[in-house]
Structures are given as structure tokens and as C-alpha cells.
N, C-alpha and C positions, 0 to 999 in steps of 0.2 A: 268220232272224236268230239264233235259238237254236242252229241247227245250225252256223252260221258260228262262233259263240262256242265251241261244243264242239270244233270242228275246230281253232281257234286254240289252245285249251287243250291239246289232244292233241299239236299240233305242239311247243308249249313243253315238255310232259312228255317227248316223244321226244328233244328237243334236250338236256334235262337228263340223261336216261339215257345219251345218246351221250357227253356230256362226262364222266360218271362212269365209263363203260366205256373211255374213251380218255384216260387221265391225261396231263397235260402233262409234257414232259421238262425238267428243271431241271439247270443246272450251278451249282456253288457255289465261290466264290473266298474263301478265308479260313476253312478248316474247323477250325483249331486254337484260334481265339480265344474270348473270353468270350461273345460274342453269337451265334455260329454255331449252337449247339443250339436257340435260339429259332426260327431260320429253318428248321432241319431239321424241327422239330416242326410248324411252320406248313405246310411243304410236304407233310408226311405227313398232317396233319389235314385238309388240303383235297383229299386223294385223289390227289396227284401224286407224282412220284418224282425223285430226284437220280440222274443217270446218270454224272456226272463231277464230281470235286472237285479243288481246287488249294490247296496250302499248302506253303511252303518248309520248314515243320516237320512231321515225320511222327508227332507224338503226337496222332493223330486217331482213336483207338479209339472215340470217341463215335459215329462214323459207323455202327458195327455195331448201335447201338441203333435206328437209323432206316433206313439204306439200305446194308446190307452188300455188296450187289452193285454198288455204284457204283465206277467206275474212279477211280483216285487218282493225282495227279501232284504232283511237287515242283518241276518246272521250268515256268514260264509258257509257254515256247516250245512244249514238247510238248503242254501243255494246249490252247493255241491251235490247234495242228495237229490235235489230236483233234477239237475242235469243228468245224473246217473239214471234216474227213473225214466226220463224222456228217451235216453239212449236205449234202454232195455225194452221199452214198449215197442219201438221200431214200427210205428204206424205213421211215419211222415213227420213226427214231432221231434226227432233227434236234432240237436243243435250242431250245425256245421262249423260255425265260427263263434269265437268269444272275443269281443272287443274290450280292451283293457285301458281304462282311464283312471286308474287308482294312483295313489302316491308312489313316487319313484321307487322307494325301497321295497314295495310289495310287488313290483312287476314280475320279478323272477318267480315268486310263489304262485302268482295268478296265471302266468303262462303255463306252469306245470299243471295247475288245476285244469286248464283248458285241454291240454294234451291228454291228461288222464281220462278225460271224458270224450276222447276220440274226436276232438274238434281242433281246427286250426286256430291259432292265436293272432290277433291284430292288436299290437301294443303301441301306445303312445311313446314318444321319445322322452327320456333316454330309455332304450329298451331294457337295459340293466345298468348297474352302477360300476361294475368292475369287469375288466377284460376276461378274467377267468370264468365269469358267469356265462359269457358267450360260448366258450368251449363246452361247458357242462350242458347247456341247452341244445347245442348241436348234437350231442350224444343222444339226448332224449328225442330229438327230431328223427334220428336214424332208427331208434327203438320203436317209435310209434307210427312212423310214416306220415306224420302230420307236419304241416309247415308253420313256421313262426315268422310273421311279418311285422314290420314297424312302419311308422308314418314319417317319411322324410320328405315333406311336401315342398321344401325349397327346390328340390331336384326337378320339380314339375313346374316351377314358376317360369313363365316365358322369358323374363329378363335374365334369369340365371341360366336357363338353357342356352340362350343366345351368347352369354358370356363364356360358357363352356365350349361352345363351337368355335368362338374366337380364339380361346387359349389352345384348343386342340389343333388349330390350323396355324399356330405361331411356330417360330423356329424352335426346334428341340432344345437348343442351348439357351433360349431366352428365359430369364428369371424376372418375375414381376414383383413390384413393390406394392403391398396392400396395406391400407389403413382401414380398420374395422372398428366402428363405435356403435354400441347398442345400449341405450338407456331406457328403461321402462320403469318409471317410478312406482313405488309401492308404499302403502301406508303401514302403520304400526302392526296391523293384524298379521302381516306377512311373517314377521319375526316370531309371532306367537304360534303360528300354524306350523305344520310339518315342513313347509317350504323353507322356513327359517332355521331348521335343524339340519346341519350339514350331514349328519349320519343318515338322515331319511331322504333328503333331497339331492345330496351330492354337492351342495353349495351353489353359489351364484353361477359359476361357469357351466355347471351341469344343468341347472334348472332353466336358465334363460339363454344359455349360449350353445347348447349341444347341437342345435340344428344349423347354426352358423359354422361351427367347426366341421360338421358333416359336409356342408356345402363347399367349404374351402378344400377339404381333403378330396372330395369328388372331382373338383376342377383342377387342383394344383398338385395332387399326388400325396404320397406318404410323408409323415412327419420325420424330419431329420434332426431338429433341435427345438428346445423349448426353454423359456425362461420366464418366471413370474416376477414382476416388479412390485405390485401391490396386491395384497390378499387380505381383505376385510370382509365382515359379514354382509355388507351391502355393496361391495364393489371389488373387482379383480381386473388386473391388466397385465400385459406382458408382451413377449416376443415369441413368435412361432415361425420356424423355418420348415417349408415343405419342399418337395422336389423341384417345383417350378415357381416358388414364391417365398418372399420374405414378408412376414405379416406382423404389423403392430396392431394389437387388439386391446379393446377396453370395454368392459361390461359393468353396468351400474344399475342400482335400484334407487339412487338418490336423485330426486327431482332437481337439486341444485347443480347437477352435472349437465342438465339439458341446456343447450345454448340459449342465451337470453331472448333472441328474436323468436325462437320456437316456443319457449316457456311463456312469453308475454302474450302469445295467441291462445293460451289456455291448453296447449297440448302437453301431455304427460309422457309421451313416448318419442324417442328420436333414434333413427337408425341411419347409418351412413357407411357405404363401402366405396373406397377410392382404389382404383386399379391404375397404377402409374399416374396418379393425380387426377384421373377422370372418374367422376361420380357415376356409380351404377344405380340407376333409379329403379327401385322395386317396391315402393311404398304401397302401390296398388296391386290388385290381382291375386289377393290371398283368399277371396271369398269362397271359391269352389275347389280349393286344392285338396281338401279332405275327400270330397266326392270323387275327384280325379284319382286320388290314391286308392280308394275302394274299387273303382272300376278296373284299375290295373291289377289289383289283388285278385278280383273275381275272374280276371282273364288269365290268371297264373303268372303275372308279370310283376308282382309286388316286390318291394325291397325286403330282403331277409337279414339274417344275423350277420353274414359276412360283410354286407354293405354297411352295416352299422358299426363294425369293429373299429375303424380308424377314429371315429369321433369319440367312442367310448375310451379308447386308449389315450386320446388327447386330454379329455376332461379328467380322467383318473390321474394323469401326471400333474395336471394343474392343481388338483385337490391335495395332492401329497407333496407338492413342491415346497421346500423350506426357504422362505424369503429371508435373506440376511439383512 
């Protein structure tokens, strides 16, 4: 029995060594954006490599800090062709994962591009803009046998994990009162870019709030009621009821909404979550959450389409709510 245990351990060790000596090939869509460097670092920190990158903008010198040998494309057609050629060569060059950091409205198409090339997709949030897109992508997962993952890094934040444990251990009949405020001020450029276009970004609630709504749904359960009180291009607020929580929420891009004592320090971002009047401190600890997300994905434990569904349903209803 001891010999069997030792043999099993040796097999596991050999497997881990094999994985370390055989890095996975990644492709990256959206190399010039704000979030792309976090994905590049996560891929590098997990011992893997980017072999091809795509972006219509060629200001992507950041790639040199991580994968200077990566091929680079500005046309999606040539990028798609390149992935197909790597797949057909079958000499260890095939791409196993495509990381997607493109504008929100292109996520669905780029996920499909990844799966067509027999690669799994790792997509930034929001994974899609509409709930029915989740259903369609689940069908393609079944057809291709490839997985679609998304980055829901707040679920890995130590303070949020601790909060979930507390809520899970509370009385089943207990309903919590939540106050959520998130203000991340943006300049005029924001409203000229795709982020300021509701059809492309999904609006403020989708673009800056989807990860908070995911976190709330993960901890407090499914949505039972929703009301929007303010809906403007730069701010949105309202009321959300979940199975175990009543949530007053406010999201804004306006620096004037940041409390004076915070703004006077030169800070342009403010986030606050109160649970029954108690502040949940989670301003720190964000640095390595993308790397932690990638580690889980590579271990087959990543967050998939179904995990993302609740937050997509919430932001879709907010976007389409008619404020009277």
C-alpha cells in the first residue's frame, strides 16, 4: 500500500514536471488595452507563453516586457488564418488558449474565433452583453468540447472569500442590508471611446460594475427584484434585491461624486461596501488576482459561462430599465 502511494506521488510529480517543461501556447486578442498587461503577466507567471497577439492599434510595446517573440497582427482575418495554420501544422505550435481583452461587444465573436481554432477561451468580464449569448455559447462549447472561462477575480479576493464564508454560516432566514458605492473617475476620452458607447460597452453598470454584481450574486444568491433610480451616461444607481440581501448601489464616473476627504488626497477612485453598516475593506489585494485566476483555469477549476450568468442578467436588466 505504501509503495502504491509512493508510485502515485511520483506519477503526480512527473506530470507536474512535464507541464512545467511544456508550457501552453496562448494567443491574445486586445494587446493595447488597459487590462492586457495583467493577462500577459498571468500567462508569464504561470510558466506559459503568448505566441500570437492581435490588436488593430499597433501601440503594443508592452509585449516586449513579456513575450517579445510573439507574432503580432492588426487584421483579425490574418490572425485567424495564423491560428488555423498553427493548428494544422501540429508540431507543438498549436494554440491551446486564447485570452480575450477586446471591447465588450466583440467578446462573443472572439470567443467563437477561439473555439473554431480548437482552443479554450479566457475572456475578460463581461463575458457577453446579453443573457441569450450565454445560451448560444454553451451550445458551441458542447459542439467543440472546448471550455469558455471568464475572469471573476473578486471571487478570489481574500476579504470577499471571508465575507462569503460569514454569509454562508449565517441563519438561512437572515437578510442583509448592503450599501455599494463605486466611483472611478474618467476623463473626456472615455465618452469618445467605445466605453462611452452603450451599444458597445453595455453602459456604466456593465463596464465598471459587472464584477461587483457578480460578487453580490455569488455571495447573496439570485436576483428577485431590481429598480433603477438614476440612469445617465456617467452614473447609474438603484436598488437590487437578492435571495439573502437588499442592496442599494451606486456607480459613477464623475469625480465630483467622490467624497471630499478622498478627493482632496488626490485619489480618483472610491469603493465602499457596507454589510449591515459594517465596512468591508478590500482596497488592497488586487495585484495578483489575474494570476490566481489563470492558475485555477489551468487546473481545470476556472469560472465558466454558468457562473457568469447571474451578473449578465443583472446588468442587462439595468441597461434596459426605463427610469420614470
